[in-house]
ChimeraX commands (.cxc) that place a marker at each C-alpha (Angstrom):
marker #1 position -151.38,-66.75,12.97 radius 0.5
marker #1 position -152.73,-69.79,14.75 radius 0.5
marker #1 position -156.03,-67.96,15.27 radius 0.5
marker #1 position -156.29,-67.30,11.55 radius 0.5
marker #1 position -155.80,-70.97,10.73 radius 0.5
marker #1 position -158.53,-71.96,13.16 radius 0.5
marker #1 position -160.95,-69.60,11.41 radius 0.5
marker #1 position -160.47,-71.66,8.26 radius 0.5
marker #1 position -161.35,-74.87,10.12 radius 0.5
marker #1 position -164.61,-73.89,11.81 radius 0.5
marker #1 position -167.03,-73.89,8.82 radius 0.5
marker #1 position -165.85,-77.34,7.76 radius 0.5
marker #1 position -166.28,-79.30,10.98 radius 0.5
marker #1 position -169.90,-80.24,10.27 radius 0.5
marker #1 position -168.92,-81.67,6.89 radius 0.5
marker #1 position -166.16,-83.70,8.52 radius 0.5
marker #1 position -168.54,-85.01,11.14 radius 0.5
marker #1 position -171.22,-86.00,8.64 radius 0.5
marker #1 position -168.77,-87.74,6.33 radius 0.5
marker #1 position -167.28,-89.68,9.23 radius 0.5
marker #1 position -170.55,-91.02,10.66 radius 0.5
marker #1 position -173.22,-91.03,7.96 radius 0.5
marker #1 position -171.51,-92.72,5.00 radius 0.5
marker #1 position -171.16,-96.50,5.05 radius 0.5
marker #1 position -169.19,-96.84,1.81 radius 0.5
marker #1 position -165.54,-96.13,1.16 radius 0.5
marker #1 position -165.08,-92.45,0.44 radius 0.5
marker #1 position -162.54,-93.18,-2.29 radius 0.5
marker #1 position -163.77,-96.10,-4.40 radius 0.5
marker #1 position -167.45,-95.85,-3.34 radius 0.5
marker #1 position -167.68,-99.61,-3.93 radius 0.5
marker #1 position -166.58,-101.42,-0.80 radius 0.5
marker #1 position -167.91,-100.88,2.68 radius 0.5
marker #1 position -165.65,-98.82,4.88 radius 0.5
marker #1 position -164.03,-100.58,7.82 radius 0.5
marker #1 position -164.06,-99.58,11.47 radius 0.5
marker #1 position -160.45,-100.41,12.29 radius 0.5
marker #1 position -159.18,-97.34,10.41 radius 0.5
marker #1 position -161.34,-94.70,12.08 radius 0.5
marker #1 position -158.84,-93.82,14.78 radius 0.5
marker #1 position -156.08,-93.54,12.18 radius 0.5
marker #1 position -157.97,-91.13,9.94 radius 0.5
marker #1 position -159.77,-88.40,11.81 radius 0.5
marker #1 position -161.72,-87.68,14.94 radius 0.5
marker #1 position -163.89,-84.77,13.81 radius 0.5
marker #1 position -166.37,-85.15,16.64 radius 0.5
marker #1 position -163.76,-84.51,19.32 radius 0.5
marker #1 position -162.39,-81.61,17.26 radius 0.5
marker #1 position -165.73,-79.92,16.72 radius 0.5
marker #1 position -167.87,-80.48,19.83 radius 0.5
marker #1 position -167.46,-78.66,23.17 radius 0.5
marker #1 position -165.09,-80.33,25.59 radius 0.5
marker #1 position -167.75,-82.00,27.75 radius 0.5
marker #1 position -166.49,-85.49,28.62 radius 0.5
marker #1 position -169.87,-86.86,29.68 radius 0.5
marker #1 position -171.85,-85.69,26.64 radius 0.5
marker #1 position -169.02,-86.55,24.27 radius 0.5
marker #1 position -168.73,-90.10,25.60 radius 0.5
marker #1 position -172.47,-90.73,25.32 radius 0.5
marker #1 position -172.60,-89.32,21.81 radius 0.5
marker #1 position -169.66,-91.40,20.65 radius 0.5
marker #1 position -171.23,-94.57,22.09 radius 0.5
marker #1 position -174.48,-93.79,20.29 radius 0.5
marker #1 position -172.83,-93.50,16.89 radius 0.5
marker #1 position -170.32,-96.29,17.43 radius 0.5
marker #1 position -173.18,-98.68,18.17 radius 0.5
marker #1 position -175.19,-97.83,15.05 radius 0.5
marker #1 position -172.61,-96.75,12.48 radius 0.5
marker #1 position -169.42,-98.54,13.34 radius 0.5
marker #1 position -167.20,-97.81,10.34 radius 0.5
marker #1 position -164.42,-95.57,9.09 radius 0.5
marker #1 position -163.83,-93.60,5.89 radius 0.5
marker #1 position -161.98,-96.07,3.68 radius 0.5
marker #1 position -162.08,-99.72,2.78 radius 0.5
marker #1 position -158.96,-101.76,3.51 radius 0.5
marker #1 position -157.74,-101.65,-0.09 radius 0.5
marker #1 position -157.97,-97.86,-0.43 radius 0.5
marker #1 position -156.54,-97.31,3.03 radius 0.5
marker #1 position -153.39,-99.19,2.07 radius 0.5
marker #1 position -153.24,-97.74,-1.45 radius 0.5
marker #1 position -152.57,-94.23,-0.11 radius 0.5
marker #1 position -150.35,-95.33,2.74 radius 0.5
marker #1 position -147.11,-95.06,0.74 radius 0.5
marker #1 position -145.47,-91.68,0.21 radius 0.5
marker #1 position -144.31,-90.90,-3.35 radius 0.5
marker #1 position -140.62,-90.34,-3.77 radius 0.5
marker #1 position -139.72,-86.63,-3.46 radius 0.5
marker #1 position -138.72,-84.85,-6.66 radius 0.5
marker #1 position -136.49,-81.82,-7.21 radius 0.5
marker #1 position -136.88,-78.52,-9.04 radius 0.5
marker #1 position -134.25,-75.85,-9.62 radius 0.5
marker #1 position -134.75,-72.52,-7.85 radius 0.5
marker #1 position -131.30,-70.99,-8.35 radius 0.5
marker #1 position -127.88,-71.85,-9.69 radius 0.5
marker #1 position -126.72,-75.05,-7.99 radius 0.5
marker #1 position -129.77,-74.99,-5.70 radius 0.5
marker #1 position -132.70,-77.42,-5.95 radius 0.5
marker #1 position -135.89,-77.62,-3.93 radius 0.5
marker #1 position -137.15,-81.08,-2.93 radius 0.5
marker #1 position -140.95,-81.52,-3.07 radius 0.5
marker #1 position -142.61,-84.25,-1.00 radius 0.5
marker #1 position -146.21,-85.22,-1.79 radius 0.5
marker #1 position -148.55,-87.17,0.45 radius 0.5
marker #1 position -150.04,-89.29,-2.34 radius 0.5
marker #1 position -150.22,-89.66,-6.11 radius 0.5
marker #1 position -152.69,-87.72,-8.22 radius 0.5
marker #1 position -154.23,-90.89,-9.62 radius 0.5
marker #1 position -157.65,-92.54,-9.58 radius 0.5
marker #1 position -159.51,-92.52,-7.25 radius 0.5
marker #1 position -157.72,-89.81,-5.22 radius 0.5
marker #1 position -157.73,-87.54,-8.28 radius 0.5
marker #1 position -161.54,-87.59,-8.39 radius 0.5
marker #1 position -161.75,-86.82,-4.68 radius 0.5
marker #1 position -159.41,-83.84,-5.00 radius 0.5
marker #1 position -161.30,-82.49,-8.01 radius 0.5
marker #1 position -164.64,-82.83,-6.23 radius 0.5
marker #1 position -163.33,-80.85,-3.27 radius 0.5
marker #1 position -161.50,-78.20,-5.33 radius 0.5
marker #1 position -164.11,-77.54,-7.98 radius 0.5
marker #1 position -167.39,-78.39,-6.24 radius 0.5
marker #1 position -166.49,-77.86,-2.56 radius 0.5
marker #1 position -167.64,-81.41,-1.85 radius 0.5
marker #1 position -167.20,-81.62,1.90 radius 0.5
marker #1 position -167.58,-85.40,2.01 radius 0.5
marker #1 position -164.15,-85.65,0.35 radius 0.5
marker #1 position -162.29,-83.46,2.84 radius 0.5
marker #1 position -161.79,-86.12,5.57 radius 0.5
marker #1 position -159.99,-88.53,3.26 radius 0.5
marker #1 position -157.85,-85.71,1.82 radius 0.5
marker #1 position -156.83,-84.89,5.38 radius 0.5
marker #1 position -156.14,-88.57,6.01 radius 0.5
marker #1 position -153.68,-88.52,3.10 radius 0.5
marker #1 position -152.24,-85.19,4.23 radius 0.5
marker #1 position -151.49,-86.58,7.67 radius 0.5
marker #1 position -149.13,-89.12,6.12 radius 0.5
marker #1 position -146.65,-86.29,5.52 radius 0.5
marker #1 position -143.81,-86.30,8.04 radius 0.5
marker #1 position -143.16,-82.96,9.68 radius 0.5
marker #1 position -139.83,-81.56,8.44 radius 0.5
marker #1 position -136.99,-82.51,10.74 radius 0.5
marker #1 position -136.16,-79.74,13.19 radius 0.5
marker #1 position -139.27,-77.68,12.39 radius 0.5
marker #1 position -141.65,-76.69,15.19 radius 0.5
marker #1 position -143.98,-73.91,16.31 radius 0.5
marker #1 position -141.27,-71.46,17.33 radius 0.5
marker #1 position -138.88,-71.68,14.37 radius 0.5
marker #1 position -141.06,-72.40,11.31 radius 0.5
marker #1 position -144.02,-71.17,9.28 radius 0.5
marker #1 position -146.18,-72.70,6.54 radius 0.5
marker #1 position -146.79,-70.72,3.35 radius 0.5
marker #1 position -149.89,-71.92,1.51 radius 0.5
marker #1 position -149.73,-71.42,-2.25 radius 0.5
marker #1 position -151.28,-67.95,-2.67 radius 0.5
marker #1 position -154.28,-67.47,-4.95 radius 0.5
marker #1 position -155.50,-64.33,-6.68 radius 0.5
marker #1 position -158.51,-62.28,-5.66 radius 0.5
marker #1 position -160.05,-62.96,-9.08 radius 0.5
marker #1 position -159.81,-66.73,-8.67 radius 0.5
marker #1 position -161.08,-66.57,-5.11 radius 0.5
marker #1 position -164.18,-64.66,-6.24 radius 0.5
marker #1 position -164.76,-67.07,-9.14 radius 0.5
marker #1 position -164.38,-70.24,-7.08 radius 0.5
marker #1 position -165.91,-68.96,-3.86 radius 0.5
marker #1 position -163.33,-70.55,-1.57 radius 0.5
marker #1 position -159.62,-71.40,-1.49 radius 0.5
marker #1 position -159.03,-75.17,-1.15 radius 0.5
marker #1 position -155.29,-74.76,-0.52 radius 0.5
marker #1 position -155.93,-72.49,2.47 radius 0.5
marker #1 position -158.33,-75.06,3.95 radius 0.5
marker #1 position -155.84,-77.91,3.56 radius 0.5
marker #1 position -152.93,-75.84,4.83 radius 0.5
marker #1 position -154.92,-74.79,7.88 radius 0.5
marker #1 position -155.43,-78.43,8.80 radius 0.5
marker #1 position -151.76,-79.17,8.15 radius 0.5
marker #1 position -150.89,-76.23,10.40 radius 0.5
marker #1 position -153.06,-77.69,13.14 radius 0.5
marker #1 position -151.64,-81.19,12.68 radius 0.5
marker #1 position -147.99,-80.08,12.74 radius 0.5
marker #1 position -148.57,-77.26,15.25 radius 0.5
marker #1 position -146.75,-74.86,12.92 radius 0.5
marker #1 position -148.41,-71.48,12.19 radius 0.5
marker #1 position -149.37,-70.17,8.77 radius 0.5
marker #1 position -147.63,-67.11,7.37 radius 0.5
marker #1 position -149.25,-64.80,4.81 radius 0.5
marker #1 position -146.23,-62.76,3.76 radius 0.5
marker #1 position -146.44,-63.59,0.05 radius 0.5
marker #1 position -149.19,-62.56,-2.36 radius 0.5
marker #1 position -150.01,-63.72,-5.87 radius 0.5
marker #1 position -150.13,-61.17,-8.67 radius 0.5
marker #1 position -153.34,-61.06,-10.72 radius 0.5
marker #1 position -151.71,-61.53,-14.12 radius 0.5
marker #1 position -151.44,-65.30,-14.48 radius 0.5
marker #1 position -153.85,-67.91,-15.77 radius 0.5
marker #1 position -154.67,-71.35,-14.39 radius 0.5
marker #1 position -151.80,-73.83,-14.60 radius 0.5
marker #1 position -154.11,-76.71,-15.48 radius 0.5
marker #1 position -153.54,-78.02,-19.01 radius 0.5
marker #1 position -150.30,-76.10,-19.60 radius 0.5
marker #1 position -147.00,-77.72,-20.57 radius 0.5
marker #1 position -144.03,-77.41,-18.23 radius 0.5
marker #1 position -142.51,-74.61,-20.32 radius 0.5
marker #1 position -145.84,-72.79,-20.40 radius 0.5
marker #1 position -146.25,-73.22,-16.64 radius 0.5
marker #1 position -142.84,-71.72,-15.94 radius 0.5
marker #1 position -143.45,-68.81,-18.32 radius 0.5
marker #1 position -146.91,-68.22,-16.87 radius 0.5
marker #1 position -145.44,-67.90,-13.37 radius 0.5
marker #1 position -142.80,-65.30,-14.17 radius 0.5
marker #1 position -143.14,-62.59,-11.51 radius 0.5
marker #1 position -146.31,-64.28,-10.21 radius 0.5
marker #1 position -145.47,-63.72,-6.53 radius 0.5
marker #1 position -144.61,-60.67,-4.50 radius 0.5
marker #1 position -143.12,-60.59,-1.00 radius 0.5
marker #1 position -145.07,-58.43,1.47 radius 0.5
marker #1 position -142.80,-58.87,4.47 radius 0.5
marker #1 position -140.03,-61.05,5.78 radius 0.5
marker #1 position -140.92,-63.92,8.11 radius 0.5
marker #1 position -139.83,-63.73,11.72 radius 0.5
marker #1 position -138.48,-67.31,11.58 radius 0.5
marker #1 position -135.86,-69.01,9.44 radius 0.5
marker #1 position -137.63,-72.18,8.29 radius 0.5
marker #1 position -140.28,-71.76,5.61 radius 0.5
marker #1 position -142.50,-74.65,4.53 radius 0.5
marker #1 position -144.18,-74.20,1.14 radius 0.5
marker #1 position -147.44,-76.07,0.52 radius 0.5
marker #1 position -149.64,-76.67,-2.53 radius 0.5
marker #1 position -152.56,-79.00,-3.13 radius 0.5
marker #1 position -151.37,-80.64,-6.38 radius 0.5
marker #1 position -147.79,-80.52,-7.66 radius 0.5
marker #1 position -147.79,-81.59,-11.29 radius 0.5
marker #1 position -144.41,-80.42,-12.56 radius 0.5
marker #1 position -143.74,-78.47,-9.36 radius 0.5
marker #1 position -143.68,-75.21,-11.35 radius 0.5
marker #1 position -145.79,-73.25,-8.85 radius 0.5
marker #1 position -143.70,-74.31,-5.87 radius 0.5
marker #1 position -140.59,-73.69,-7.94 radius 0.5
marker #1 position -141.67,-70.12,-8.76 radius 0.5
marker #1 position -142.61,-69.46,-5.14 radius 0.5
marker #1 position -139.27,-70.84,-3.98 radius 0.5
marker #1 position -137.43,-68.66,-6.49 radius 0.5
marker #1 position -139.25,-65.57,-5.21 radius 0.5
marker #1 position -138.25,-66.30,-1.63 radius 0.5
marker #1 position -134.69,-67.16,-2.63 radius 0.5
marker #1 position -134.21,-63.97,-4.63 radius 0.5
marker #1 position -135.91,-61.83,-1.98 radius 0.5
marker #1 position -133.87,-62.80,1.04 radius 0.5
marker #1 position -131.67,-65.74,0.14 radius 0.5
marker #1 position -133.93,-68.55,1.33 radius 0.5
marker #1 position -132.55,-71.88,0.15 radius 0.5
marker #1 position -133.27,-75.59,0.68 radius 0.5
marker #1 position -131.81,-76.87,3.93 radius 0.5
marker #1 position -128.57,-78.78,3.50 radius 0.5
marker #1 position -128.32,-81.23,6.38 radius 0.5
marker #1 position -124.54,-81.46,5.89 radius 0.5
marker #1 position -123.91,-77.72,5.80 radius 0.5
marker #1 position -125.54,-76.03,8.83 radius 0.5
marker #1 position -126.38,-72.39,8.26 radius 0.5
marker #1 position -128.07,-69.54,10.10 radius 0.5
marker #1 position -129.90,-68.32,6.97 radius 0.5
marker #1 position -133.44,-68.99,5.76 radius 0.5
marker #1 position -134.32,-72.56,4.74 radius 0.5
marker #1 position -137.05,-73.85,2.42 radius 0.5
marker #1 position -139.11,-77.03,2.49 radius 0.5
marker #1 position -141.86,-77.94,-0.02 radius 0.5
marker #1 position -144.87,-80.24,0.35 radius 0.5
marker #1 position -148.01,-81.08,-1.59 radius 0.5
marker #1 position -151.10,-83.16,-1.08 radius 0.5
marker #1 position -150.66,-85.01,-4.38 radius 0.5
marker #1 position -148.17,-85.36,-7.23 radius 0.5
marker #1 position -149.07,-86.31,-10.80 radius 0.5
marker #1 position -150.56,-85.09,-14.05 radius 0.5
marker #1 position -153.72,-82.97,-13.92 radius 0.5
marker link #1:1,2 radius 0.2
marker link #1:2,3 radius 0.2
marker link #1:3,4 radius 0.2
marker link #1:4,5 radius 0.2
marker link #1:5,6 radius 0.2
marker link #1:6,7 radius 0.2
marker link #1:7,8 radius 0.2
marker link #1:8,9 radius 0.2
marker link #1:9,10 radius 0.2
marker link #1:10,11 radius 0.2
marker link #1:11,12 radius 0.2
marker link #1:12,13 radius 0.2
marker link #1:13,14 radius 0.2
marker link #1:14,15 radius 0.2
marker link #1:15,16 radius 0.2
marker link #1:16,17 radius 0.2
marker link #1:17,18 radius 0.2
marker link #1:18,19 radius 0.2
marker link #1:19,20 radius 0.2
marker link #1:20,21 radius 0.2
marker link #1:21,22 radius 0.2
marker link #1:22,23 radius 0.2
marker link #1:23,24 radius 0.2
marker link #1:24,25 radius 0.2
marker link #1:25,26 radius 0.2
marker link #1:26,27 radius 0.2
marker link #1:27,28 radius 0.2
marker link #1:28,29 radius 0.2
marker link #1:29,30 radius 0.2
marker link #1:30,31 radius 0.2
marker link #1:31,32 radius 0.2
marker link #1:32,33 radius 0.2
marker link #1:33,34 radius 0.2
marker link #1:34,35 radius 0.2
marker link #1:35,36 radius 0.2
marker link #1:36,37 radius 0.2
marker link #1:37,38 radius 0.2
marker link #1:38,39 radius 0.2
marker link #1:39,40 radius 0.2
marker link #1:40,41 radius 0.2
marker link #1:41,42 radius 0.2
marker link #1:42,43 radius 0.2
marker link #1:43,44 radius 0.2
marker link #1:44,45 radius 0.2
marker link #1:45,46 radius 0.2
marker link #1:46,47 radius 0.2
marker link #1:47,48 radius 0.2
marker link #1:48,49 radius 0.2
marker link #1:49,50 radius 0.2
marker link #1:50,51 radius 0.2
marker link #1:51,52 radius 0.2
marker link #1:52,53 radius 0.2
marker link #1:53,54 radius 0.2
marker link #1:54,55 radius 0.2
marker link #1:55,56 radius 0.2
marker link #1:56,57 radius 0.2
marker link #1:57,58 radius 0.2
marker link #1:58,59 radius 0.2
marker link #1:59,60 radius 0.2
marker link #1:60,61 radius 0.2
marker link #1:61,62 radius 0.2
marker link #1:62,63 radius 0.2
marker link #1:63,64 radius 0.2
marker link #1:64,65 radius 0.2
marker link #1:65,66 radius 0.2
marker link #1:66,67 radius 0.2
marker link #1:67,68 radius 0.2
marker link #1:68,69 radius 0.2
marker link #1:69,70 radius 0.2
marker link #1:70,71 radius 0.2
marker link #1:71,72 radius 0.2
marker link #1:72,73 radius 0.2
marker link #1:73,74 radius 0.2
marker link #1:74,75 radius 0.2
marker link #1:75,76 radius 0.2
marker link #1:76,77 radius 0.2
marker link #1:77,78 radius 0.2
marker link #1:78,79 radius 0.2
marker link #1:79,80 radius 0.2
marker link #1:80,81 radius 0.2
marker link #1:81,82 radius 0.2
marker link #1:82,83 radius 0.2
marker link #1:83,84 radius 0.2
marker link #1:84,85 radius 0.2
marker link #1:85,86 radius 0.2
marker link #1:86,87 radius 0.2
marker link #1:87,88 radius 0.2
marker link #1:88,89 radius 0.2
marker link #1:89,90 radius 0.2
marker link #1:90,91 radius 0.2
marker link #1:91,92 radius 0.2
marker link #1:92,93 radius 0.2
marker link #1:93,94 radius 0.2
marker link #1:94,95 radius 0.2
marker link #1:95,96 radius 0.2
marker link #1:96,97 radius 0.2
marker link #1:97,98 radius 0.2
marker link #1:98,99 radius 0.2
marker link #1:99,100 radius 0.2
marker link #1:100,101 radius 0.2
marker link #1:101,102 radius 0.2
marker link #1:102,103 radius 0.2
marker link #1:103,104 radius 0.2
marker link #1:104,105 radius 0.2
marker link #1:105,106 radius 0.2
marker link #1:106,107 radius 0.2
marker link #1:107,108 radius 0.2
marker link #1:108,109 radius 0.2
marker link #1:109,110 radius 0.2
marker link #1:110,111 radius 0.2
marker link #1:111,112 radius 0.2
marker link #1:112,113 radius 0.2
marker link #1:113,114 radius 0.2
marker link #1:114,115 radius 0.2
marker link #1:115,116 radius 0.2
marker link #1:116,117 radius 0.2
marker link #1:117,118 radius 0.2
marker link #1:118,119 radius 0.2
marker link #1:119,120 radius 0.2
marker link #1:120,121 radius 0.2
marker link #1:121,122 radius 0.2
marker link #1:122,123 radius 0.2
marker link #1:123,124 radius 0.2
marker link #1:124,125 radius 0.2
marker link #1:125,126 radius 0.2
marker link #1:126,127 radius 0.2
marker link #1:127,128 radius 0.2
marker link #1:128,129 radius 0.2
marker link #1:129,130 radius 0.2
marker link #1:130,131 radius 0.2
marker link #1:131,132 radius 0.2
marker link #1:132,133 radius 0.2
marker link #1:133,134 radius 0.2
marker link #1:134,135 radius 0.2
marker link #1:135,136 radius 0.2
marker link #1:136,137 radius 0.2
marker link #1:137,138 radius 0.2
marker link #1:138,139 radius 0.2
marker link #1:139,140 radius 0.2
marker link #1:140,141 radius 0.2
marker link #1:141,142 radius 0.2
marker link #1:142,143 radius 0.2
marker link #1:143,144 radius 0.2
marker link #1:144,145 radius 0.2
marker link #1:145,146 radius 0.2
marker link #1:146,147 radius 0.2
marker link #1:147,148 radius 0.2
marker link #1:148,149 radius 0.2
marker link #1:149,150 radius 0.2
marker link #1:150,151 radius 0.2
marker link #1:151,152 radius 0.2
marker link #1:152,153 radius 0.2
marker link #1:153,154 radius 0.2
marker link #1:154,155 radius 0.2
marker link #1:155,156 radius 0.2
marker link #1:156,157 radius 0.2
marker link #1:157,158 radius 0.2
marker link #1:158,159 radius 0.2
marker link #1:159,160 radius 0.2
marker link #1:160,161 radius 0.2
marker link #1:161,162 radius 0.2
marker link #1:162,163 radius 0.2
marker link #1:163,164 radius 0.2
marker link #1:164,165 radius 0.2
marker link #1:165,166 radius 0.2
marker link #1:166,167 radius 0.2
marker link #1:167,168 radius 0.2
marker link #1:168,169 radius 0.2
marker link #1:169,170 radius 0.2
marker link #1:170,171 radius 0.2
marker link #1:171,172 radius 0.2
marker link #1:172,173 radius 0.2
marker link #1:173,174 radius 0.2
marker link #1:174,175 radius 0.2
marker link #1:175,176 radius 0.2
marker link #1:176,177 radius 0.2
marker link #1:177,178 radius 0.2
marker link #1:178,179 radius 0.2
marker link #1:179,180 radius 0.2
marker link #1:180,181 radius 0.2
marker link #1:181,182 radius 0.2
marker link #1:182,183 radius 0.2
marker link #1:183,184 radius 0.2
marker link #1:184,185 radius 0.2
marker link #1:185,186 radius 0.2
marker link #1:186,187 radius 0.2
marker link #1:187,188 radius 0.2
marker link #1:188,189 radius 0.2
marker link #1:189,190 radius 0.2
marker link #1:190,191 radius 0.2
marker link #1:191,192 radius 0.2
marker link #1:192,193 radius 0.2
marker link #1:193,194 radius 0.2
marker link #1:194,195 radius 0.2
marker link #1:195,196 radius 0.2
marker link #1:196,197 radius 0.2
marker link #1:197,198 radius 0.2
marker link #1:198,199 radius 0.2
marker link #1:199,200 radius 0.2
marker link #1:200,201 radius 0.2
marker link #1:201,202 radius 0.2
marker link #1:202,203 radius 0.2
marker link #1:203,204 radius 0.2
marker link #1:204,205 radius 0.2
marker link #1:205,206 radius 0.2
marker link #1:206,207 radius 0.2
marker link #1:207,208 radius 0.2
marker link #1:208,209 radius 0.2
marker link #1:209,210 radius 0.2
marker link #1:210,211 radius 0.2
marker link #1:211,212 radius 0.2
marker link #1:212,213 radius 0.2
marker link #1:213,214 radius 0.2
marker link #1:214,215 radius 0.2
marker link #1:215,216 radius 0.2
marker link #1:216,217 radius 0.2
marker link #1:217,218 radius 0.2
marker link #1:218,219 radius 0.2
marker link #1:219,220 radius 0.2
marker link #1:220,221 radius 0.2
marker link #1:221,222 radius 0.2
marker link #1:222,223 radius 0.2
marker link #1:223,224 radius 0.2
marker link #1:224,225 radius 0.2
marker link #1:225,226 radius 0.2
marker link #1:226,227 radius 0.2
marker link #1:227,228 radius 0.2
marker link #1:228,229 radius 0.2
marker link #1:229,230 radius 0.2
marker link #1:230,231 radius 0.2
marker link #1:231,232 radius 0.2
marker link #1:232,233 radius 0.2
marker link #1:233,234 radius 0.2
marker link #1:234,235 radius 0.2
marker link #1:235,236 radius 0.2
marker link #1:236,237 radius 0.2
marker link #1:237,238 radius 0.2
marker link #1:238,239 radius 0.2
marker link #1:239,240 radius 0.2
marker link #1:240,241 radius 0.2
marker link #1:241,242 radius 0.2
marker link #1:242,243 radius 0.2
marker link #1:243,244 radius 0.2
marker link #1:244,245 radius 0.2
marker link #1:245,246 radius 0.2
marker link #1:246,247 radius 0.2
marker link #1:247,248 radius 0.2
marker link #1:248,249 radius 0.2
marker link #1:249,250 radius 0.2
marker link #1:250,251 radius 0.2
marker link #1:251,252 radius 0.2
marker link #1:252,253 radius 0.2
marker link #1:253,254 radius 0.2
marker link #1:254,255 radius 0.2
marker link #1:255,256 radius 0.2
marker link #1:256,257 radius 0.2
marker link #1:257,258 radius 0.2
marker link #1:258,259 radius 0.2
marker link #1:259,260 radius 0.2
marker link #1:260,261 radius 0.2
marker link #1:261,262 radius 0.2
marker link #1:262,263 radius 0.2
marker link #1:263,264 radius 0.2
marker link #1:264,265 radius 0.2
marker link #1:265,266 radius 0.2
marker link #1:266,267 radius 0.2
marker link #1:267,268 radius 0.2
marker link #1:268,269 radius 0.2
marker link #1:269,270 radius 0.2
marker link #1:270,271 radius 0.2
marker link #1:271,272 radius 0.2
view
């Protein structure tokens, strides 16, 4: 599973590297000059993408640091996405709610960055999306041996139309950051339409029977992930599928259990 997530990362390392070192303006507002003090807090795509040769790596870093000493964001934008939104709850069964934690709000200018990446595969926006994603705290008690991440599945039809799956790219980086493997045991049925522009009632109706379980996970902690959670309907439907399939439920810290437990995260929360 870890090998599969790394396959998603490889084609995007050049884009990360270029965005980090060749752009002098803030990747969010595009107005202010980016600042160097945030580089170490955002990403280090060079060390992630180049061979592990200490001598060459050091010389290359010195070369770029001397000429292009800046980060990805200006000070204002860096601090504007530094606060996690409050988690919100959705019902997945009688007397059972799923808490969804987003990394940032789906507002300007982050909204434009997400749209550029999702709809145009704009690689210059990926580093700052990962910067926001890394603000998410890893679920308490979850680690490599007892947890998996389930990226929101897409349909074959949508994958062909778009040409790539942005959620799988983001989830692969989250998997690497948290050191928790991806799990592909759920598939999406090809009979739903895009959620964008639908009301909450329409979203819920559209997602009836939208997911099918292929297999049961080998671990008990399941972390659901989506790029944008508007009403949370997609994560809600996915959580309901897992709950009805094998009794997975949100973890109650006060009632320890040996059953399956659900967690839900998203890159951004807000209206699309």
